[in-house]
N, C-alpha and C positions, 0 to 999 in steps of 0.2 A: 466327386472327388474325396468327399470324407465317406463311402463305402468303401473304395478302392484302397484308400491307403492306410496303412497299418496305424495302433492309436486312437484318439480320438479327437477331434474337428470339435472347436468348442466356435460359436456365432455368438456374436456379441449385438442386442438387439434393447433397442427401448423403450418395445411395447411389449406389456406382459398381456396381453391377451392375443395378441397373437402369436407369442410362445406357445400359447397353451392352445390355439389350433393348427399349429406347425408342429408340433409336437404328438398332437396327436392323429395327425394324417400318416408324417412319418414312420409311429406306430401302424397304424393302418396296413400300409406298403411293408411291414417286416425289416422295418429298421428301426434297433435299438436307439431309442431318444430320451431324453428327457430335457428340461429346464430346473434352474436358482432363481428365485426371485420372492421380493416380500411378502408373496402370500402363502408362501412354504413356512413350517417352524422349523427349529435348529434342527430336530431329530433327524425330519426330511431331507434336508440339507445336507447334515453331516453322511446321511446312507446313500444318497448320491451321488458324493464325489468320491465316495469308498466305491462305489460302484464305477467310476470312470477309471479308477488308480487299475482296481483289478479289470478293467477291460471289458468291464457288464456293456460301455455305452459304446457306440458310434458317434454320437454327436450331444452334444451339451449348449443347450440355451445360458445363457449369461447375460442380468442386466450390466450395464454400467460402473452404476453405482456399487457392485458389489465385486468389484475388482480390487479391493484393497481389503476384505474381510478377512477375517482367519482361514474359512475354507478356502480359496480362490489362492491365496498363498501356501495353503497345503496343495493346493489341485496343480499349479507350477511347480513344484519343487518333486513331485511322485507321481505326475501322471505323464503316462505318454502322448503330449500332446504336439500334431502333426500339421497342425492344419487352425490357422483362427479366419474366421470369415467377420469381417463389422459389416453387418448391415446396417442400411441409411447413414451410410457413409459422412453424409455430405454433413451429418450433425458437430464433424469435427473442427471444422472450418470457420473460421469469426461470418467468415460471408454467405455462409451456406444458411437457409431463412430460419431457421433450427438447431442455430447454433449451441451444444450444450458442455457447458467444461468438464462434467461426467467421463465426456468422452477421452477429456487428456489423459485419466489411469490406465487409457488401454497401451498407450506407447509403454508405460512404466510398467504393466504388468506381464508385454512380451520382454520387455529387458530384462525381466526378472529370473526370464523360463532358462532354465541350462542349456536349450538350444535351438536359436530360433526358427521356427515352423516357417510354411509357407504361409504366406500374407495375403487374403483376400480382400477389398474393400467394393460393397454395392452401392449401386443410390440410383432412383428412379430420377433425381433430377439435380445433375450437379453442372451449373457453368463453370468453364474454362480454370477460369480464377478458383473455384472450388474443388475442380479435378488435380490442380497444380496443391494448392493446399494439403489434400488428401496425401496424394505420394511424397510428400515433403514430413507432413507430421509422423505419421505411421511410417517412417524411415522405408520406404518402398523400394526392392534393390531390383535395378530392370524391370520395373513392370510390363507387362502387356495390358496396354489400357485398350479397352473395348468400348464405343461408343454404338448401340445397336441404334441409333436414331431415335427423334424425341416426336415423329409422327406418327399419331394414332391414327390409320384413316378414317375407321368406323365408327369416330365420336365426330357429332354435329353439333359445334360452336354457337349460342347464340343468347347476346345480351338484349335486354329489356328494361324500360322505364316507365315502370306502370305508377298509373295515378293510385293505385291503391294495391300494395304488397298481399296481403290478405285475401284480397278477390282472386290477385293472379294466381296465387302459389294452389287455391285451392282448385279453379279453372285446372293448372297444367295435372295438377295430380289427379282429378277425376277422369280427365280426359287419357290419361294412364293408368286404370284401376287396375287393368288386369296385370299390369306390370310393377316390378319391385325397385325400389330408388333411395335416395341419401337425399336429405334436405342439412346444407350447413347454413348454422345461422353463425353473429359474433360474440352473443352474449347468452347466457344461462337464459335468462329473464326471457327474448328472443324464443330460445328453444322451448320453455315449457305455453309459451305464448301459442304459438304453432303446431304444437303438439294436439294441445286443448281443442284446437281450429278442428283441424282434420278428423278428431276423436268426434268431435258436434255434429262432424256427416258422415258420420257412419264410417270413417274411411281407419283402415289397420295400420295404427301406428305406433310407436313407441320411441322413446326418448336416449340421450346418454351426454352427460356432461360429467365434469369434474367435483359436481354440488352433490350428486346421486351417491348414494352406498357403493362400496365395491363388489358386493353380492348384487345390488340391484343394476349395476352395469352389466357385471355379467350374464344378467339373466334377460336385459334388455338385448345384449347385443347375439344372443343364444339366439332369441324369437326373431330376429330378422336374419340371424345366417341361417338359422333352420326353415325359415320361410312361413313363420306361424303369424311372423309380421311381414305386412307389404313396405311400409314408410322406418326410414328411419330420423328422426329429429335430431343432430348433431351439431358439437360445438366442434373447432380443430382437436381436440379430447379424444376422439376417435378418428382424426386424421388419418394416422397410415396404419390402424391399426385392424384390416378388413381384410377380412380372405376368402370374399363371394366374387363369382366369375357371372353371376346372370342380373348385377346390377344395371336398368335398362335407364335412368336418368339418374343424375346429380344436380341438384337447384341449389344454387347459392343464394338462399335468402337475403346478403348483403356483400356488399365487396370485401375480399377476403385483403390482407395486408402485400401481398406481393404475387407475381406473377408465379413463381417457386410455389409457393403455396398451393394457388387456387389450382392447377396443373398437378400437384401431385394429390388433389383431392378427390377433381373431374376425373383423373384417373385412375376411382375405381368404377368408371361404367366404362361397360362393354367387354370385360376382361376375356368373355369367351366367345370374340370377334363380331358378335353380333353389331345391327345398327344399334346406336344410345347418343340419348340427349346429355348435351354437358350448356344449362343454362343458368346465367348469373341475371341477377334483381338487381337493377343499379338506381341510387337513389344520390345527392349532394350531400346526403345526412350521412352518408357511408366514410365520408372521407374524414369527419368530426370522428368518429366511431373511429377509424383505424388508427388517427393521432392518438386519440385518448389512450387508445391501446399499448400503443407502442411506448407511447411515455409513463403510463401510469401499471401496464403487468410487471407482478414480479420477478427480479432478476437473480440470479444466480449470485449468494454471496459471494461466492469465489469469483466474483471479477469486482476489478479494481473500477473509479471512477472517470477513470482514462478509456477503459474496456466500453464499458456503460454507453460513453458519449460517440466512441467509435460507433458501436452496434446500432443505436438509434438516428447515427447518420446513415447511417448504412440503410437500414428500415426505411428514412424517408424517405432517398432512393429511388430503393424499390416500389414504394406507395405509388411516386410518380411514375412509373410505367405501366403498373396496374388500372390508375386513373385513364393513361393515355388509350390502354387494352379497351374500357368501360366506353370510350366517347368518338373512337377512330370507327372511320365508314371505309375502312379497309378491309382486307381479308381477315378475319379473327385467327385464322388458323397459320397465316405467313404474319399475325406479328405472335405469336407465339413462339414461334419456328425465330423468329429475329431474335427474341429477347436470347433462346437459347444459342445464338449462330451456327444453326442451320438454315442452309439455301432450300430455296422453294419457287414452286412455280407463283403468278401473280392472281391465280385466282385458284381456292378448292374446290368450288360447286358444291360445297358441302358445311357450310356455314352460313349462319341468317344472314352476314352483309354478302355473299358471293350469289 
């Protein structure tokens, strides 16, 4: 649609690393695209905004934090914006697993445009309540609501309860030595430990978490994306920001905080349609870690105490659902699809329980 329509399409995305990958892919396909985020200096940003106004670009990727900057205000008043695409749209809902108050700026940005363009919102994981929030908050007018289905038949799900997570992770990766995969950890400390463990056994591994410099994160991500390293060990800072089709396994070293977070991260596997493994290593200690993170992770200062209480209450309910997933003897795929309100057969014959 961005290429077919006149004017420019603004894509609002929270993922700085993914913006770079997508713009690069668009340019390789002959589409004039650019991005504006905190990695660029003021001169570069001004030149890109001028290019959008003059018609040099068809797509502009913009982070939500930049929507009330001087450049965004100039863009809104002078560029011919015909389409706005909100990526990771669940971030606009307090009931989405990754609510970001900066996403509330999107509505104000749209309202300040001389004429309302076509507005689209996209996400891989949204319950019915989140879908309704997205529609209401973005003021979508008679929208087409398309849910393509949550099932990914090529993914095989398993929950393991190992005596030693270190021994198990080593065995799982060594069994897949010819494949590439992602290992998600709950804390930076676990990322460092697991990455060091793999490297000590001559496994080509790299790491990604918010404690690393921007330069090292970008370098490590490129090493993984371009197959210079087989295994990426990461916190959820790596979360949605991966654009790689041949990931053959995703292992969660510990239980995530919600079913949405798990399915979003596990969903990085098998994007080329090939069979892929999604393995979760569970221990009782994971529950304490998850509770600690829910109560102690820094929340945006824009939130009131009442908002914080509501979000924590919601997060604790979500935690109960993922704990139930880890403990169930029923079909694991069925458990996931139940959560997202999708009907399914009693058994899938492609999960560890079946």
